[in-house]
C-alpha angles and dihedrals in degrees: 000000000000119000109248110198097207091058095048132087119238093252089054092048092047092052093045094050092059093071106017119133100192138026116197124203116186114212119194139153141243105231141126118284100183126277093301108049130063124255089244095059095119092048094048091052094046092048092049092048090049093053094046091047091049089053089057096043090050099197097063140107128209121216123208111277127262100238099190120066132193114239122188114269093246090060093054094044089047091069105274110161107219149097108266135184118217118255100251099045091044091050094046093049095052094041091053091048091053093045090051090052092057088067088069108023132094089179123141093221143005107223119205107203103206117205099179130054091213089067095064098096095048093045091050088054090051091051095047096045093045093051090055092053103041141027093238124099130233117205118197115214110204095175092180090063102032099054113069095208091054095041089053091057091050094045088055090060105270091124109137135021091338133119094310102051094035091053091050094051091045087056096043106034109001092172089069095058114095095212092178089062097052091094088061093053106114141144143315092038096032120052111183138028112288090175087075093057125114138172090239091056089048092054091051091049091050090051092051092047093048095048096045094047091048089055091046095051096042092049090059092062103042 
């Protein structure tokens, strides 16, 4: 089982941090995902991926997720319905968290598991600034870009709150999906076909994501 920091005592954390290879920080967002999915969809997915990846990597610990992302200003002004943190404060917060972790960690890498494409600019800033201030590395995991099978689905138009994300939430937390509202899920806030979603499809997607990311991370340290 993966080590989940928020469920551990300090003595357990202290002992774990002495030998840990990876620390995983899920980063999500709090934004609309149509009438049928929760605002925390991106965070739920990122946190689940982090835990499953940590199980595979063995010597890893998962921190509590960052629920609030930092989307570019043009996205917010363009009508995005969500709770956003400005670029600089969001960057400073996460940079300081990572720097504080280096006081304890012997980890090879800090992995930021990104659940929202709109976070990419802010996370790149965190990585670049952090690398200038410490000797530790931050690796950004954008699973939706780094796994061909997933990228193909998104490139075909299943971008937001569609078949892909709805299937994942049906597999992870089915009680949060308002299935009776799926028929109301339409553009511009839904891009994809959530009516095609299923829990079984979500489980298969999670397996693909976990396996591919495990291979990606392990290949970096061979």
